[in-house]
VOGU-3710 file (C-alpha; in Angstrom, 3 decimals, decimal comma):
1> mdtlipydsl> -12,720/-6,363/9,310  -9,455/-6,014/7,488  -7,083/-8,706/6,302  -3,312/-8,334/6,273  -1,834/-9,173/2,867  1,804/-10,294/2,843  3,169/-8,285/-0,088  5,742/-10,972/-0,856  2,978/-13,543/-1,406  1,761/-11,624/-4,463
11> aldtletild> 3,014/-12,071/-8,001  5,202/-9,102/-8,981  2,817/-7,878/-11,685  -0,120/-8,075/-9,246  1,837/-6,176/-6,599  2,828/-3,484/-9,109  -0,808/-3,075/-10,205  -1,939/-2,747/-6,582  0,782/-0,217/-5,795  0,016/1,785/-8,946
21> divsrdgtdy> -3,604/2,009/-7,817  -2,646/3,035/-4,286  -0,155/5,736/-5,278  -2,447/7,249/-7,885  -5,424/7,719/-5,550  -6,540/11,161/-4,448  -4,543/12,407/-1,480  -1,224/10,931/-2,580  0,258/14,276/-3,618  3,946/14,570/-2,804
31> gdydlsvaqk> 4,084/18,310/-2,232  6,405/20,680/-4,039  7,644/18,192/-6,607  6,017/15,716/-8,929  6,938/12,064/-9,022  5,935/9,603/-11,711  3,695/6,685/-10,805  6,746/4,431/-11,226  8,742/6,536/-8,724  5,863/6,513/-6,235
41> reqalrslrs> 5,507/2,746/-6,711  9,213/2,243/-5,980  8,928/4,320/-2,785  5,915/2,293/-1,686  7,699/-0,978/-2,455  10,725/0,133/-0,405  8,395/0,852/2,527  6,889/-2,625/2,258  10,272/-4,342/1,935  11,714/-2,461/4,904
51> geavllfdte> 8,722/-3,375/7,047  7,671/0,249/7,547  4,332/-0,350/5,809  1,871/-3,189/5,242  -0,970/-3,930/2,847  -4,509/-4,401/4,159  -7,600/-5,593/2,342  -10,612/-3,616/3,536  -13,575/-6,001/3,361  -16,148/-3,197/3,538
61> setikmipkg> -14,859/-1,176/0,591  -13,201/-4,179/-1,083  -10,031/-2,180/-1,636  -6,417/-2,634/-0,674  -4,677/0,086/1,286  -1,142/0,593/2,482  -0,640/1,778/6,051  2,326/2,347/8,360  3,042/-0,845/10,304  2,765/1,110/13,558
71> dlsnydlf> -0,899/1,806/12,794  -1,916/-1,888/12,736  -3,319/-1,703/16,264  -5,994/0,698/14,952  -7,489/-1,991/12,723  -9,742/-4,943/13,436  -7,837/-7,774/11,776  -8,777/-11,359/11,206
//
């Protein structure tokens, strides 16, 4: 089961640490140009603030992931 994490309930430094981890994971390559971790973090934060993306805590892997809000129906939430 996954748990939805309201990003705005997190302290700013905690949120930044989580986003830094997410954007620096394998598979977060941005193609033909390189972005700094800070730039990737800002893009991720904009997606959360706009409601395009949400944070989920995966209880099996004990990690936090960011997914498009439209994909929520694919997850077993509690």
